[in-house]
Structure formats: structure tokens, C-alpha cells
LUMLUMDREN-2810 file (N, C-alpha, C; in Angstrom, 1 decimal):
<atoms>
<atom><aa>M</aa><ch>A</ch><at>N</at><xx>0.8</xx><yy>-1.2</yy><zz>0.0</zz></atom>
<atom><aa>M</aa><ch>A</ch><at>CA</at><xx>0.0</xx><yy>0.0</yy><zz>0.0</zz></atom>
<atom><aa>M</aa><ch>A</ch><at>C</at><xx>0.9</xx><yy>1.2</yy><zz>0.0</zz></atom>
<atom><aa>E</aa><ch>A</ch><at>N</at><xx>0.5</xx><yy>2.2</yy><zz>-0.8</zz></atom>
<atom><aa>E</aa><ch>A</ch><at>CA</at><xx>1.4</xx><yy>3.4</yy><zz>-1.0</zz></atom>
<atom><aa>E</aa><ch>A</ch><at>C</at><xx>1.5</xx><yy>4.2</yy><zz>0.3</zz></atom>
<atom><aa>A</aa><ch>A</ch><at>N</at><xx>0.5</xx><yy>4.2</yy><zz>1.2</zz></atom>
<atom><aa>A</aa><ch>A</ch><at>CA</at><xx>0.5</xx><yy>5.0</yy><zz>2.4</zz></atom>
<atom><aa>A</aa><ch>A</ch><at>C</at><xx>1.6</xx><yy>4.5</yy><zz>3.3</zz></atom>
<atom><aa>F</aa><ch>A</ch><at>N</at><xx>1.8</xx><yy>3.2</yy><zz>3.4</zz></atom>
<atom><aa>F</aa><ch>A</ch><at>CA</at><xx>2.9</xx><yy>2.7</yy><zz>4.3</zz></atom>
<atom><aa>F</aa><ch>A</ch><at>C</at><xx>4.3</xx><yy>2.9</yy><zz>3.7</zz></atom>
<atom><aa>A</aa><ch>A</ch><at>N</at><xx>4.4</xx><yy>3.0</yy><zz>2.4</zz></atom>
<atom><aa>A</aa><ch>A</ch><at>CA</at><xx>5.7</xx><yy>3.2</yy><zz>1.8</zz></atom>
<atom><aa>A</aa><ch>A</ch><at>C</at><xx>6.1</xx><yy>4.7</yy><zz>1.8</zz></atom>
<atom><aa>H</aa><ch>A</ch><at>N</at><xx>5.1</xx><yy>5.6</yy><zz>2.0</zz></atom>
<atom><aa>H</aa><ch>A</ch><at>CA</at><xx>5.4</xx><yy>7.0</yy><zz>2.0</zz></atom>
<atom><aa>H</aa><ch>A</ch><at>C</at><xx>6.2</xx><yy>7.4</yy><zz>3.2</zz></atom>
<atom><aa>P</aa><ch>A</ch><at>N</at><xx>7.2</xx><yy>8.2</yy><zz>3.1</zz></atom>
<atom><aa>P</aa><ch>A</ch><at>CA</at><xx>8.1</xx><yy>8.5</yy><zz>4.2</zz></atom>
<atom><aa>P</aa><ch>A</ch><at>C</at><xx>7.5</xx><yy>9.4</yy><zz>5.3</zz></atom>
<atom><aa>G</aa><ch>A</ch><at>N</at><xx>6.4</xx><yy>10.1</yy><zz>5.0</zz></atom>
<atom><aa>G</aa><ch>A</ch><at>CA</at><xx>5.8</xx><yy>11.0</yy><zz>6.0</zz></atom>
<atom><aa>G</aa><ch>A</ch><at>C</at><xx>4.3</xx><yy>10.6</yy><zz>6.2</zz></atom>
<atom><aa>P</aa><ch>A</ch><at>N</at><xx>3.6</xx><yy>11.6</yy><zz>6.8</zz></atom>
<atom><aa>P</aa><ch>A</ch><at>CA</at><xx>2.2</xx><yy>11.3</yy><zz>7.1</zz></atom>
<atom><aa>P</aa><ch>A</ch><at>C</at><xx>1.4</xx><yy>11.0</yy><zz>5.8</zz></atom>
<atom><aa>A</aa><ch>A</ch><at>N</at><xx>0.4</xx><yy>10.2</yy><zz>5.9</zz></atom>
<atom><aa>A</aa><ch>A</ch><at>CA</at><xx>-0.5</xx><yy>9.9</yy><zz>4.7</zz></atom>
<atom><aa>A</aa><ch>A</ch><at>C</at><xx>-1.9</xx><yy>9.8</yy><zz>5.2</zz></atom>
<atom><aa>L</aa><ch>A</ch><at>N</at><xx>-2.8</xx><yy>10.1</yy><zz>4.3</zz></atom>
<atom><aa>L</aa><ch>A</ch><at>CA</at><xx>-4.2</xx><yy>10.0</yy><zz>4.5</zz></atom>
<atom><aa>L</aa><ch>A</ch><at>C</at><xx>-4.8</xx><yy>8.8</yy><zz>3.8</zz></atom>
<atom><aa>V</aa><ch>A</ch><at>N</at><xx>-5.4</xx><yy>7.9</yy><zz>4.6</zz></atom>
<atom><aa>V</aa><ch>A</ch><at>CA</at><xx>-6.0</xx><yy>6.7</yy><zz>4.0</zz></atom>
<atom><aa>V</aa><ch>A</ch><at>C</at><xx>-7.5</xx><yy>6.8</yy><zz>4.1</zz></atom>
<atom><aa>D</aa><ch>A</ch><at>N</at><xx>-8.2</xx><yy>6.7</yy><zz>3.1</zz></atom>
<atom><aa>D</aa><ch>A</ch><at>CA</at><xx>-9.7</xx><yy>6.7</yy><zz>3.1</zz></atom>
<atom><aa>D</aa><ch>A</ch><at>C</at><xx>-10.2</xx><yy>5.3</yy><zz>3.2</zz></atom>
<atom><aa>L</aa><ch>A</ch><at>N</at><xx>-11.0</xx><yy>5.0</yy><zz>4.2</zz></atom>
<atom><aa>L</aa><ch>A</ch><at>CA</at><xx>-11.6</xx><yy>3.7</yy><zz>4.4</zz></atom>
<atom><aa>L</aa><ch>A</ch><at>C</at><xx>-13.1</xx><yy>3.7</yy><zz>4.4</zz></atom>
<atom><aa>V</aa><ch>A</ch><at>N</at><xx>-13.7</xx><yy>2.8</yy><zz>3.9</zz></atom>
<atom><aa>V</aa><ch>A</ch><at>CA</at><xx>-15.2</xx><yy>2.7</yy><zz>3.9</zz></atom>
<atom><aa>V</aa><ch>A</ch><at>C</at><xx>-15.5</xx><yy>1.6</yy><zz>5.0</zz></atom>
<atom><aa>T</aa><ch>A</ch><at>N</at><xx>-16.3</xx><yy>1.9</yy><zz>6.0</zz></atom>
<atom><aa>T</aa><ch>A</ch><at>CA</at><xx>-16.7</xx><yy>1.0</yy><zz>7.0</zz></atom>
<atom><aa>T</aa><ch>A</ch><at>C</at><xx>-18.2</xx><yy>0.9</yy><zz>7.1</zz></atom>
<atom><aa>D</aa><ch>A</ch><at>N</at><xx>-18.7</xx><yy>-0.1</yy><zz>7.7</zz></atom>
<atom><aa>D</aa><ch>A</ch><at>CA</at><xx>-20.1</xx><yy>-0.3</yy><zz>8.0</zz></atom>
<atom><aa>D</aa><ch>A</ch><at>C</at><xx>-20.4</xx><yy>0.3</yy><zz>9.3</zz></atom>
<atom><aa>P</aa><ch>A</ch><at>N</at><xx>-21.3</xx><yy>1.4</yy><zz>9.3</zz></atom>
<atom><aa>P</aa><ch>A</ch><at>CA</at><xx>-21.5</xx><yy>2.1</yy><zz>10.6</zz></atom>
<atom><aa>P</aa><ch>A</ch><at>C</at><xx>-22.3</xx><yy>1.2</yy><zz>11.6</zz></atom>
<atom><aa>Y</aa><ch>A</ch><at>N</at><xx>-22.9</xx><yy>0.1</yy><zz>11.2</zz></atom>
<atom><aa>Y</aa><ch>A</ch><at>CA</at><xx>-23.6</xx><yy>-0.8</yy><zz>12.0</zz></atom>
<atom><aa>Y</aa><ch>A</ch><at>C</at><xx>-22.8</xx><yy>-2.0</yy><zz>12.5</zz></atom>
<atom><aa>A</aa><ch>A</ch><at>N</at><xx>-21.6</xx><yy>-2.2</yy><zz>12.1</zz></atom>
<atom><aa>A</aa><ch>A</ch><at>CA</at><xx>-20.8</xx><yy>-3.3</yy><zz>12.4</zz></atom>
<atom><aa>A</aa><ch>A</ch><at>C</at><xx>-20.4</xx><yy>-3.2</yy><zz>13.9</zz></atom>
<atom><aa>L</aa><ch>A</ch><at>N</at><xx>-20.5</xx><yy>-4.3</yy><zz>14.6</zz></atom>
<atom><aa>L</aa><ch>A</ch><at>CA</at><xx>-20.1</xx><yy>-4.3</yy><zz>16.0</zz></atom>
<atom><aa>L</aa><ch>A</ch><at>C</at><xx>-18.7</xx><yy>-4.9</yy><zz>16.2</zz></atom>
<atom><aa>A</aa><ch>A</ch><at>N</at><xx>-18.0</xx><yy>-4.3</yy><zz>17.1</zz></atom>
<atom><aa>A</aa><ch>A</ch><at>CA</at><xx>-16.7</xx><yy>-4.8</yy><zz>17.5</zz></atom>
<atom><aa>A</aa><ch>A</ch><at>C</at><xx>-16.9</xx><yy>-5.6</yy><zz>18.8</zz></atom>
<atom><aa>V</aa><ch>A</ch><at>N</at><xx>-16.8</xx><yy>-6.9</yy><zz>18.7</zz></atom>
<atom><aa>V</aa><ch>A</ch><at>CA</at><xx>-17.0</xx><yy>-7.7</yy><zz>19.9</zz></atom>
<atom><aa>V</aa><ch>A</ch><at>C</at><xx>-15.7</xx><yy>-8.2</yy><zz>20.4</zz></atom>
<atom><aa>P</aa><ch>A</ch><at>N</at><xx>-15.5</xx><yy>-7.9</yy><zz>21.7</zz></atom>
<atom><aa>P</aa><ch>A</ch><at>CA</at><xx>-14.2</xx><yy>-8.3</yy><zz>22.4</zz></atom>
<atom><aa>P</aa><ch>A</ch><at>C</at><xx>-14.2</xx><yy>-9.9</yy><zz>22.5</zz></atom>
<atom><aa>P</aa><ch>A</ch><at>N</at><xx>-13.0</xx><yy>-10.4</yy><zz>22.6</zz></atom>
<atom><aa>P</aa><ch>A</ch><at>CA</at><xx>-12.9</xx><yy>-11.9</yy><zz>22.7</zz></atom>
<atom><aa>P</aa><ch>A</ch><at>C</at><xx>-13.6</xx><yy>-12.5</yy><zz>23.9</zz></atom>
<atom><aa>R</aa><ch>A</ch><at>N</at><xx>-13.7</xx><yy>-11.7</yy><zz>25.0</zz></atom>
<atom><aa>R</aa><ch>A</ch><at>CA</at><xx>-14.4</xx><yy>-12.2</yy><zz>26.2</zz></atom>
<atom><aa>R</aa><ch>A</ch><at>C</at><xx>-15.4</xx><yy>-11.1</yy><zz>26.6</zz></atom>
<atom><aa>V</aa><ch>A</ch><at>N</at><xx>-16.6</xx><yy>-11.4</yy><zz>26.7</zz></atom>
<atom><aa>V</aa><ch>A</ch><at>CA</at><xx>-17.7</xx><yy>-10.5</yy><zz>27.0</zz></atom>
<atom><aa>V</aa><ch>A</ch><at>C</at><xx>-18.1</xx><yy>-10.6</yy><zz>28.4</zz></atom>
<atom><aa>T</aa><ch>A</ch><at>N</at><xx>-18.1</xx><yy>-9.5</yy><zz>29.2</zz></atom>
<atom><aa>T</aa><ch>A</ch><at>CA</at><xx>-18.5</xx><yy>-9.6</yy><zz>30.6</zz></atom>
<atom><aa>T</aa><ch>A</ch><at>C</at><xx>-20.0</xx><yy>-9.3</yy><zz>30.7</zz></atom>
<atom><aa>G</aa><ch>A</ch><at>N</at><xx>-20.6</xx><yy>-9.7</yy><zz>31.9</zz></atom>
<atom><aa>G</aa><ch>A</ch><at>CA</at><xx>-22.0</xx><yy>-9.4</yy><zz>32.2</zz></atom>
<atom><aa>G</aa><ch>A</ch><at>C</at><xx>-22.3</xx><yy>-7.9</yy><zz>32.1</zz></atom>
<atom><aa>R</aa><ch>A</ch><at>N</at><xx>-21.3</xx><yy>-7.1</yy><zz>32.6</zz></atom>
<atom><aa>R</aa><ch>A</ch><at>CA</at><xx>-21.5</xx><yy>-5.7</yy><zz>32.6</zz></atom>
<atom><aa>R</aa><ch>A</ch><at>C</at><xx>-21.6</xx><yy>-5.1</yy><zz>31.2</zz></atom>
<atom><aa>Q</aa><ch>A</ch><at>N</at><xx>-20.8</xx><yy>-5.7</yy><zz>30.3</zz></atom>
<atom><aa>Q</aa><ch>A</ch><at>CA</at><xx>-20.9</xx><yy>-5.2</yy><zz>28.9</zz></atom>
<atom><aa>Q</aa><ch>A</ch><at>C</at><xx>-22.2</xx><yy>-5.6</yy><zz>28.3</zz></atom>
<atom><aa>V</aa><ch>A</ch><at>N</at><xx>-22.7</xx><yy>-6.8</yy><zz>28.6</zz></atom>
<atom><aa>V</aa><ch>A</ch><at>CA</at><xx>-24.0</xx><yy>-7.2</yy><zz>28.1</zz></atom>
<atom><aa>V</aa><ch>A</ch><at>C</at><xx>-25.1</xx><yy>-6.3</yy><zz>28.6</zz></atom>
<atom><aa>R</aa><ch>A</ch><at>N</at><xx>-25.1</xx><yy>-6.0</yy><zz>29.9</zz></atom>
<atom><aa>R</aa><ch>A</ch><at>CA</at><xx>-26.1</xx><yy>-5.1</yy><zz>30.4</zz></atom>
<atom><aa>R</aa><ch>A</ch><at>C</at><xx>-26.0</xx><yy>-3.7</yy><zz>29.8</zz></atom>
<atom><aa>G</aa><ch>A</ch><at>N</at><xx>-24.8</xx><yy>-3.2</yy><zz>29.6</zz></atom>
<atom><aa>G</aa><ch>A</ch><at>CA</at><xx>-24.7</xx><yy>-1.9</yy><zz>29.0</zz></atom>
<atom><aa>G</aa><ch>A</ch><at>C</at><xx>-25.2</xx><yy>-1.9</yy><zz>27.5</zz></atom>
<atom><aa>F</aa><ch>A</ch><at>N</at><xx>-24.9</xx><yy>-3.0</yy><zz>26.8</zz></atom>
<atom><aa>F</aa><ch>A</ch><at>CA</at><xx>-25.4</xx><yy>-3.1</yy><zz>25.4</zz></atom>
<atom><aa>F</aa><ch>A</ch><at>C</at><xx>-26.9</xx><yy>-3.2</yy><zz>25.4</zz></atom>
<atom><aa>A</aa><ch>A</ch><at>N</at><xx>-27.5</xx><yy>-4.0</yy><zz>26.3</zz></atom>
<atom><aa>A</aa><ch>A</ch><at>CA</at><xx>-28.9</xx><yy>-4.1</yy><zz>26.4</zz></atom>
<atom><aa>A</aa><ch>A</ch><at>C</at><xx>-29.6</xx><yy>-2.8</yy><zz>26.7</zz></atom>
<atom><aa>A</aa><ch>A</ch><at>N</at><xx>-29.0</xx><yy>-2.0</yy><zz>27.6</zz></atom>
<atom><aa>A</aa><ch>A</ch><at>CA</at><xx>-29.5</xx><yy>-0.7</yy><zz>27.9</zz></atom>
<atom><aa>A</aa><ch>A</ch><at>C</at><xx>-29.5</xx><yy>0.2</yy><zz>26.7</zz></atom>
<atom><aa>A</aa><ch>A</ch><at>N</at><xx>-28.4</xx><yy>0.2</yy><zz>26.0</zz></atom>
<atom><aa>A</aa><ch>A</ch><at>CA</at><xx>-28.2</xx><yy>1.1</yy><zz>24.8</zz></atom>
<atom><aa>A</aa><ch>A</ch><at>C</at><xx>-29.2</xx><yy>0.7</yy><zz>23.8</zz></atom>
<atom><aa>I</aa><ch>A</ch><at>N</at><xx>-29.4</xx><yy>-0.6</yy><zz>23.5</zz></atom>
<atom><aa>I</aa><ch>A</ch><at>CA</at><xx>-30.4</xx><yy>-1.0</yy><zz>22.5</zz></atom>
<atom><aa>I</aa><ch>A</ch><at>C</at><xx>-31.8</xx><yy>-0.6</yy><zz>22.9</zz></atom>
<atom><aa>S</aa><ch>A</ch><at>N</at><xx>-32.1</xx><yy>-0.8</yy><zz>24.2</zz></atom>
<atom><aa>S</aa><ch>A</ch><at>CA</at><xx>-33.4</xx><yy>-0.5</yy><zz>24.7</zz></atom>
<atom><aa>S</aa><ch>A</ch><at>C</at><xx>-33.7</xx><yy>1.0</yy><zz>24.5</zz></atom>
<atom><aa>R</aa><ch>A</ch><at>N</at><xx>-32.7</xx><yy>1.9</yy><zz>24.9</zz></atom>
<atom><aa>R</aa><ch>A</ch><at>CA</at><xx>-32.9</xx><yy>3.3</yy><zz>24.7</zz></atom>
<atom><aa>R</aa><ch>A</ch><at>C</at><xx>-33.2</xx><yy>3.7</yy><zz>23.2</zz></atom>
<atom><aa>T</aa><ch>A</ch><at>N</at><xx>-32.4</xx><yy>3.0</yy><zz>22.3</zz></atom>
<atom><aa>T</aa><ch>A</ch><at>CA</at><xx>-32.5</xx><yy>3.3</yy><zz>20.9</zz></atom>
<atom><aa>T</aa><ch>A</ch><at>C</at><xx>-33.9</xx><yy>2.9</yy><zz>20.4</zz></atom>
<atom><aa>V</aa><ch>A</ch><at>N</at><xx>-34.4</xx><yy>1.7</yy><zz>20.8</zz></atom>
<atom><aa>V</aa><ch>A</ch><at>CA</at><xx>-35.7</xx><yy>1.2</yy><zz>20.4</zz></atom>
<atom><aa>V</aa><ch>A</ch><at>C</at><xx>-36.8</xx><yy>2.1</yy><zz>20.9</zz></atom>
<atom><aa>L</aa><ch>A</ch><at>N</at><xx>-36.7</xx><yy>2.4</yy><zz>22.2</zz></atom>
<atom><aa>L</aa><ch>A</ch><at>CA</at><xx>-37.8</xx><yy>3.2</yy><zz>22.8</zz></atom>
<atom><aa>L</aa><ch>A</ch><at>C</at><xx>-37.8</xx><yy>4.7</yy><zz>22.3</zz></atom>
<atom><aa>T</aa><ch>A</ch><at>N</at><xx>-36.8</xx><yy>5.2</yy><zz>21.7</zz></atom>
<atom><aa>T</aa><ch>A</ch><at>CA</at><xx>-36.8</xx><yy>6.5</yy><zz>21.2</zz></atom>
<atom><aa>T</aa><ch>A</ch><at>C</at><xx>-37.0</xx><yy>6.5</yy><zz>19.7</zz></atom>
<atom><aa>G</aa><ch>A</ch><at>N</at><xx>-37.6</xx><yy>5.4</yy><zz>19.2</zz></atom>
<atom><aa>G</aa><ch>A</ch><at>CA</at><xx>-38.0</xx><yy>5.3</yy><zz>17.7</zz></atom>
<atom><aa>G</aa><ch>A</ch><at>C</at><xx>-36.9</xx><yy>4.8</yy><zz>16.8</zz></atom>
<atom><aa>G</aa><ch>A</ch><at>N</at><xx>-35.9</xx><yy>4.2</yy><zz>17.3</zz></atom>
<atom><aa>G</aa><ch>A</ch><at>CA</at><xx>-34.8</xx><yy>3.7</yy><zz>16.4</zz></atom>
<atom><aa>G</aa><ch>A</ch><at>C</at><xx>-34.9</xx><yy>2.2</yy><zz>16.1</zz></atom>
<atom><aa>V</aa><ch>A</ch><at>N</at><xx>-36.1</xx><yy>1.7</yy><zz>16.0</zz></atom>
<atom><aa>V</aa><ch>A</ch><at>CA</at><xx>-36.3</xx><yy>0.3</yy><zz>15.6</zz></atom>
<atom><aa>V</aa><ch>A</ch><at>C</at><xx>-35.6</xx><yy>0.0</yy><zz>14.3</zz></atom>
<atom><aa>G</aa><ch>A</ch><at>N</at><xx>-35.8</xx><yy>0.9</yy><zz>13.3</zz></atom>
<atom><aa>G</aa><ch>A</ch><at>CA</at><xx>-35.1</xx><yy>0.7</yy><zz>12.0</zz></atom>
<atom><aa>G</aa><ch>A</ch><at>C</at><xx>-33.6</xx><yy>0.6</yy><zz>12.1</zz></atom>
<atom><aa>D</aa><ch>A</ch><at>N</at><xx>-33.0</xx><yy>1.4</yy><zz>13.0</zz></atom>
<atom><aa>D</aa><ch>A</ch><at>CA</at><xx>-31.6</xx><yy>1.3</yy><zz>13.2</zz></atom>
<atom><aa>D</aa><ch>A</ch><at>C</at><xx>-31.2</xx><yy>-0.1</yy><zz>13.7</zz></atom>
<atom><aa>M</aa><ch>A</ch><at>N</at><xx>-32.0</xx><yy>-0.6</yy><zz>14.7</zz></atom>
<atom><aa>M</aa><ch>A</ch><at>CA</at><xx>-31.7</xx><yy>-1.9</yy><zz>15.3</zz></atom>
<atom><aa>M</aa><ch>A</ch><at>C</at><xx>-31.8</xx><yy>-3.0</yy><zz>14.2</zz></atom>
<atom><aa>V</aa><ch>A</ch><at>N</at><xx>-32.8</xx><yy>-2.9</yy><zz>13.4</zz></atom>
<atom><aa>V</aa><ch>A</ch><at>CA</at><xx>-33.0</xx><yy>-3.9</yy><zz>12.3</zz></atom>
<atom><aa>V</aa><ch>A</ch><at>C</at><xx>-31.8</xx><yy>-3.9</yy><zz>11.4</zz></atom>
<atom><aa>E</aa><ch>A</ch><at>N</at><xx>-31.3</xx><yy>-2.7</yy><zz>11.0</zz></atom>
<atom><aa>E</aa><ch>A</ch><at>CA</at><xx>-30.2</xx><yy>-2.6</yy><zz>10.1</zz></atom>
<atom><aa>E</aa><ch>A</ch><at>C</at><xx>-28.9</xx><yy>-3.1</yy><zz>10.8</zz></atom>
<atom><aa>M</aa><ch>A</ch><at>N</at><xx>-28.7</xx><yy>-2.8</yy><zz>12.1</zz></atom>
<atom><aa>M</aa><ch>A</ch><at>CA</at><xx>-27.6</xx><yy>-3.3</yy><zz>12.8</zz></atom>
<atom><aa>M</aa><ch>A</ch><at>C</at><xx>-27.6</xx><yy>-4.9</yy><zz>12.8</zz></atom>
<atom><aa>A</aa><ch>A</ch><at>N</at><xx>-28.8</xx><yy>-5.4</yy><zz>13.1</zz></atom>
<atom><aa>A</aa><ch>A</ch><at>CA</at><xx>-28.9</xx><yy>-6.9</yy><zz>13.1</zz></atom>
<atom><aa>A</aa><ch>A</ch><at>C</at><xx>-28.5</xx><yy>-7.5</yy><zz>11.7</zz></atom>
<atom><aa>R</aa><ch>A</ch><at>N</at><xx>-29.1</xx><yy>-6.9</yy><zz>10.7</zz></atom>
<atom><aa>R</aa><ch>A</ch><at>CA</at><xx>-28.8</xx><yy>-7.4</yy><zz>9.3</zz></atom>
<atom><aa>R</aa><ch>A</ch><at>C</at><xx>-27.3</xx><yy>-7.3</yy><zz>9.0</zz></atom>
<atom><aa>A</aa><ch>A</ch><at>N</at><xx>-26.7</xx><yy>-6.1</yy><zz>9.4</zz></atom>
<atom><aa>A</aa><ch>A</ch><at>CA</at><xx>-25.3</xx><yy>-5.9</yy><zz>9.1</zz></atom>
<atom><aa>A</aa><ch>A</ch><at>C</at><xx>-24.4</xx><yy>-7.0</yy><zz>9.8</zz></atom>
<atom><aa>N</aa><ch>A</ch><at>N</at><xx>-24.8</xx><yy>-7.3</yy><zz>11.0</zz></atom>
<atom><aa>N</aa><ch>A</ch><at>CA</at><xx>-23.9</xx><yy>-8.2</yy><zz>11.8</zz></atom>
<atom><aa>N</aa><ch>A</ch><at>C</at><xx>-24.2</xx><yy>-9.7</yy><zz>11.6</zz></atom>
<atom><aa>L</aa><ch>A</ch><at>N</at><xx>-25.4</xx><yy>-10.0</yy><zz>11.1</zz></atom>
<atom><aa>L</aa><ch>A</ch><at>CA</at><xx>-25.8</xx><yy>-11.4</yy><zz>10.8</zz></atom>
<atom><aa>L</aa><ch>A</ch><at>C</at><xx>-25.0</xx><yy>-11.9</yy><zz>9.6</zz></atom>
<atom><aa>R</aa><ch>A</ch><at>N</at><xx>-24.6</xx><yy>-10.9</yy><zz>8.7</zz></atom>
<atom><aa>R</aa><ch>A</ch><at>CA</at><xx>-23.8</xx><yy>-11.3</yy><zz>7.5</zz></atom>
<atom><aa>R</aa><ch>A</ch><at>C</at><xx>-22.5</xx><yy>-11.9</yy><zz>7.9</zz></atom>
<atom><aa>N</aa><ch>A</ch><at>N</at><xx>-22.0</xx><yy>-11.5</yy><zz>9.1</zz></atom>
<atom><aa>N</aa><ch>A</ch><at>CA</at><xx>-20.7</xx><yy>-11.9</yy><zz>9.6</zz></atom>
<atom><aa>N</aa><ch>A</ch><at>C</at><xx>-20.7</xx><yy>-13.2</yy><zz>10.4</zz></atom>
<atom><aa>V</aa><ch>A</ch><at>N</at><xx>-21.9</xx><yy>-13.7</yy><zz>10.7</zz></atom>
<atom><aa>V</aa><ch>A</ch><at>CA</at><xx>-21.9</xx><yy>-14.9</yy><zz>11.5</zz></atom>
<atom><aa>V</aa><ch>A</ch><at>C</at><xx>-21.7</xx><yy>-16.1</yy><zz>10.6</zz></atom>
<atom><aa>P</aa><ch>A</ch><at>N</at><xx>-20.7</xx><yy>-17.0</yy><zz>11.0</zz></atom>
<atom><aa>P</aa><ch>A</ch><at>CA</at><xx>-20.4</xx><yy>-18.1</yy><zz>10.2</zz></atom>
<atom><aa>P</aa><ch>A</ch><at>C</at><xx>-21.5</xx><yy>-19.1</yy><zz>10.2</zz></atom>
<atom><aa>R</aa><ch>A</ch><at>N</at><xx>-21.8</xx><yy>-19.7</yy><zz>9.0</zz></atom>
<atom><aa>R</aa><ch>A</ch><at>CA</at><xx>-22.9</xx><yy>-20.6</yy><zz>8.9</zz></atom>
<atom><aa>R</aa><ch>A</ch><at>C</at><xx>-22.3</xx><yy>-22.0</yy><zz>8.7</zz></atom>
<atom><aa>P</aa><ch>A</ch><at>N</at><xx>-23.0</xx><yy>-23.0</yy><zz>9.3</zz></atom>
<atom><aa>P</aa><ch>A</ch><at>CA</at><xx>-22.4</xx><yy>-24.4</yy><zz>9.2</zz></atom>
<atom><aa>P</aa><ch>A</ch><at>C</at><xx>-22.4</xx><yy>-25.0</yy><zz>7.8</zz></atom>
</atoms>
């Protein structure tokens, strides 16, 4: 990649999925409760569509047997 070969600072433009979740290797109960609270707040304030999109975006990454 040209940016790594450049001797100075470089700007790299990346396209990411805004709904993709970053899941740590070990999930704690506190993290689960915090995630559930955040999802609940989003749904209760009219963000059901956002939650559906997040689920769709992340289900694509679940390995299938």
C-alpha cells in the first residue's frame, strides 16, 4: 500500500459499515447489560429501523455451518 511506503504522514480513506459491532474476545456481564440498555434506549426513542439494520449488518458476519 502506498501510504505505508510514503516517508511522511499519509491520509487513507476507508469505507466501513456504521452498524458493524466490534465484539471483544471475552464479553462480561457488565458489557452485556450496557449493550442491552443502549439497545433499549434506541428502540424506545424510535430507532427500531436502526436496530434492524444493525442486526442485518452483523448477521452477515456470523459463520454458517
